[in-house]
Every structure is written in structure tokens, then in C-alpha cells.
C-alpha positions, 0 to 999 in steps of 0.5 A, a space after each residue: 276821919 273815923 266815919 262808917 259808910 252804908 251804901 249801895 254798889 253795882 253787882 258786878 263790882 268784883 274782888 281782888 280775887 276776881 269774884 263778883 259780889 253776888 257770887 259771895 255765899 255768906 251775908 256779912 263777908 269781908 272782901 276787899 274790892 278791886 280799886 278800894 285800899 281798905 276793906 268792906 262787908 258785903 250784904 245782899 238783899 232782893 228788891 221787890 219789882 213790879 209784878 212780883 218780880 225779885 231783883 238782888 241788889 248789894 250793899 257794902 259798909 265799911 264796918 260790920 253790921 247787923 241786918 235788923 234793927 230792933 228785932 225786925 228788917 232795918 229797911 223794912 223789907 222782908 228777906 222772904 219772896 
């Protein structure tokens, strides 16, 4: 169909090699996930929680993409604490 998608993904998903998504060292890594027949690109981000805490989350995309739009953060969330 030629559609592109960016979706949130569970942190405990594993690649075909058995590595967890949050263990990937490079943003935008192309990987094959268990249970998927096609490659996806993985990125992580820090999501702010109440009381100044942070949680690491993952997104996957069906095509490579930049994390920036118009020179700023696409989501409006800073990558720095």
C-alpha cells in the first residue's frame, strides 16, 4: 500500500537478534523486530513524568525520519533534562 507510520512501541519488544529496543545505542537504527516481516527504524525519547522524573519510551517508523521539524523538536519535548 505504500503507507508510512510512526507508532509508540513497548519497551520490552525485542529484535530478531534478541536485543531490547532500549538497549540500542544509536537513534534511528534500522532493525527487524520479532513478529514483523519488514524492517523498522527505532528511536527513543525521554518522557517527562510528574515530580521531575523521566521515563524512556520508544517509537518505531516504517521509513527513516528526522527527529526535527522546522529546526525544533517535532514533539515539543526537549531531549535534555
